[in-house]
C-alpha positions as CSV (number, residue, x, y, z in Angstrom):
1,M,21.0,-25.1,130.9
2,E,18.1,-24.6,128.5
3,L,17.0,-28.2,129.0
4,W,16.9,-27.8,132.8
5,L,14.8,-24.6,132.5
6,W,12.3,-26.5,130.3
7,K,12.2,-29.4,132.8
8,F,11.6,-26.9,135.6
9,W,8.8,-25.2,133.7
10,T,7.3,-28.5,132.5
11,Y,7.2,-30.1,136.0
12,S,5.9,-26.8,137.4
13,F,3.0,-26.9,134.9
14,L,2.4,-30.6,135.6
15,G,2.4,-29.8,139.3
16,L,-0.3,-27.2,138.7
17,L,-2.4,-29.9,136.9
18,L,-1.8,-32.2,139.9
19,E,-2.9,-29.5,142.3
20,K,-6.0,-28.9,140.2
21,A,-6.8,-32.7,140.2
22,Y,-6.2,-32.9,144.0
23,A,-8.4,-29.8,144.6
24,A,-11.2,-31.3,142.5
25,V,-11.3,-34.5,144.7
26,S,-10.5,-33.0,148.0
27,P,-13.4,-31.5,150.0
28,R,-11.1,-29.4,152.2
29,R,-9.2,-27.7,149.4
30,G,-12.0,-26.8,147.0
31,G,-10.8,-25.4,143.7
32,A,-8.0,-23.3,145.2
33,R,-4.9,-22.6,143.1
34,R,-1.9,-22.7,145.4
35,C,0.9,-21.2,143.3
36,C,2.9,-18.1,143.6
37,L,2.9,-17.0,139.9
38,L,0.3,-15.6,137.5
39,L,1.5,-18.1,134.9
40,P,0.0,-21.6,135.2
41,L,3.0,-22.9,137.0
42,C,3.6,-24.2,140.6
43,P,7.4,-23.7,141.0
44,V,7.6,-25.9,144.1
45,Y,7.0,-29.0,141.8
46,G,9.5,-27.9,139.2
47,L,12.1,-27.3,141.9
48,G,11.3,-30.6,143.6
49,V,11.5,-32.7,140.5
50,T,14.6,-30.9,139.3
51,A,16.3,-31.6,142.6
52,V,15.3,-35.3,142.3
53,L,16.7,-35.5,138.8
54,L,20.0,-34.0,140.0
55,L,20.4,-36.8,142.7
56,P,23.3,-39.3,142.0
57,P,21.9,-42.0,139.7
58,Q,22.9,-44.8,142.1
59,L,20.3,-43.4,144.6
60,T,17.4,-43.4,142.1
61,Q,18.0,-46.4,139.8
62,S,15.6,-48.7,141.6
63,P,11.9,-47.9,142.3
64,L,12.6,-48.2,146.0
65,G,15.6,-45.8,145.8
66,M,13.5,-43.3,143.8
67,A,10.6,-43.5,146.2
68,L,12.9,-43.1,149.3
69,W,15.5,-40.6,148.0
70,G,13.1,-38.8,145.7
71,G,10.5,-38.5,148.3
72,L,13.0,-37.2,150.9
73,T,14.4,-34.7,148.4
74,A,11.0,-33.5,147.2
75,T,10.0,-33.1,150.9
76,A,13.2,-31.1,151.7
77,V,12.5,-28.8,148.7
78,E,8.9,-28.4,149.7
79,Y,10.0,-27.4,153.2
80,G,12.6,-24.9,151.9
81,V,10.2,-23.3,149.4
82,H,7.6,-22.9,152.2
83,V,10.2,-21.2,154.4
84,W,11.2,-19.0,151.4
85,Y,7.6,-18.0,150.7
86,E,6.9,-17.3,154.3
87,C,10.1,-15.4,155.2
88,L,10.7,-13.5,152.0
89,L,7.2,-13.0,150.6
90,G,5.2,-13.1,153.8
91,V,2.7,-15.7,152.6
92,R,1.8,-19.4,153.3
93,F,0.4,-21.3,150.3
94,W,-0.2,-24.5,152.2
95,D,-0.5,-25.6,155.8
96,Y,-0.4,-29.2,156.9
97,Q,-1.0,-28.3,160.6
98,G,-3.9,-30.7,160.9
99,V,-2.2,-33.6,159.1
100,W,-0.4,-36.4,160.9
101,G,3.4,-36.2,161.0
102,N,3.6,-32.5,160.0
103,L,6.7,-30.4,160.6
104,R,5.5,-26.8,161.4
105,G,2.8,-27.2,158.9
106,R,5.3,-27.1,156.0
107,V,5.6,-30.8,155.2
108,C,3.9,-33.9,156.4
109,V,4.5,-37.7,156.3
110,P,1.4,-38.6,154.1
111,F,2.4,-36.2,151.4
112,S,6.1,-37.2,151.6
113,L,5.1,-40.8,151.0
114,A,2.8,-39.7,148.2
115,W,5.6,-37.8,146.5
116,G,8.0,-40.7,146.8
117,L,5.5,-43.2,145.3
118,L,4.5,-40.8,142.6
119,L,8.1,-40.1,141.6
120,A,8.9,-43.9,141.6
121,A,5.8,-44.7,139.5
122,V,5.9,-41.8,137.0
123,L,9.2,-39.9,136.7
124,P,11.4,-42.5,134.9
125,G,8.9,-43.0,132.1
126,L,8.0,-39.4,131.9
127,E,11.6,-38.4,131.6
128,Q,12.1,-40.8,128.7
129,V,9.3,-39.1,126.8
130,L,9.9,-35.5,127.8
131,T,13.6,-35.1,127.5
132,P,13.9,-35.8,123.7
133,L,11.0,-33.4,123.1
134,L,12.4,-30.6,125.3
135,E,15.9,-30.9,123.7
136,K,14.3,-29.9,120.4
137,I,13.2,-26.4,121.6
138,P,15.2,-23.7,119.9
139,P,17.3,-21.4,122.2
140,E,15.4,-18.3,121.0
141,V,12.1,-19.8,122.4
142,T,13.9,-20.6,125.6
143,Y,15.1,-17.0,126.0
144,A,11.7,-15.5,125.2
145,A,10.1,-17.9,127.8
146,L,12.7,-17.0,130.3
147,L,11.9,-13.3,129.9
148,V,8.2,-13.9,130.4
149,F,8.9,-16.2,133.4
150,T,11.2,-13.6,135.0
151,A,8.7,-10.8,134.4
152,D,6.0,-12.9,136.0
153,A,8.2,-13.9,139.0
154,L,9.1,-10.2,139.7
155,L,5.5,-9.0,139.3
156,S,4.1,-11.8,141.4
157,S,6.7,-11.3,144.1
158,R,5.9,-7.6,144.3
159,V,2.1,-8.3,144.5
160,L,2.6,-10.9,147.2
161,L,4.9,-8.7,149.2
162,R,2.4,-5.8,149.1
163,A,-0.7,-7.9,149.7
164,G,0.6,-10.5,152.1
165,D,-2.1,-12.8,150.7
166,P,-1.6,-15.8,148.4
167,E,-5.0,-15.0,146.8
168,A,-3.5,-11.8,145.4
169,V,-1.8,-13.7,142.5
170,R,-4.9,-15.6,141.5
171,V,-6.0,-14.5,138.1
172,P,-9.1,-12.2,138.4
173,L,-11.1,-14.2,135.9
174,I,-10.6,-17.4,137.9
175,R,-11.7,-15.5,141.1
176,M,-14.8,-14.2,139.3
177,R,-15.7,-17.7,138.0
178,E,-15.3,-19.2,141.5
179,K,-17.5,-16.5,143.1
180,R,-20.3,-17.2,140.6
181,A,-20.0,-21.0,141.2
182,A,-20.3,-20.5,145.0
């Protein structure tokens, strides 16, 4: 169980870095942080990769299988998380309405293909490196991290419910820096 928590948190953090890289090169997105927590984590990525890792191995053994089944799984998770954010928290962190092949603005074909290709290209090698490192983390550290994560999730959810705006969970220092840069 502890290993899966660390995988979730690690891939959530790597997802944040991916979001930052995409925002830096995308003229439409600017430097926006699209996550629901104050911590530097994008849980949709952690949930998506965790779901892919839980697929039966025979589906993901080959790069083609990983791209197909991994991409479909990550897309399904992205859709479900979007519905959860929208219905339970009253916010939309992303909207693919203008993108070809979108489904209610929650997922779209180009990003589904991108997730599949990225998973096939990176995940097997990354897992070989990360898993042995994450297995060495002491249980006490895991429990402390879980307490911090849970407190952040509760606080962030409350803020989002009250504000109804995804910008509400952006760290004030980041908002100030972005205002000065504009």
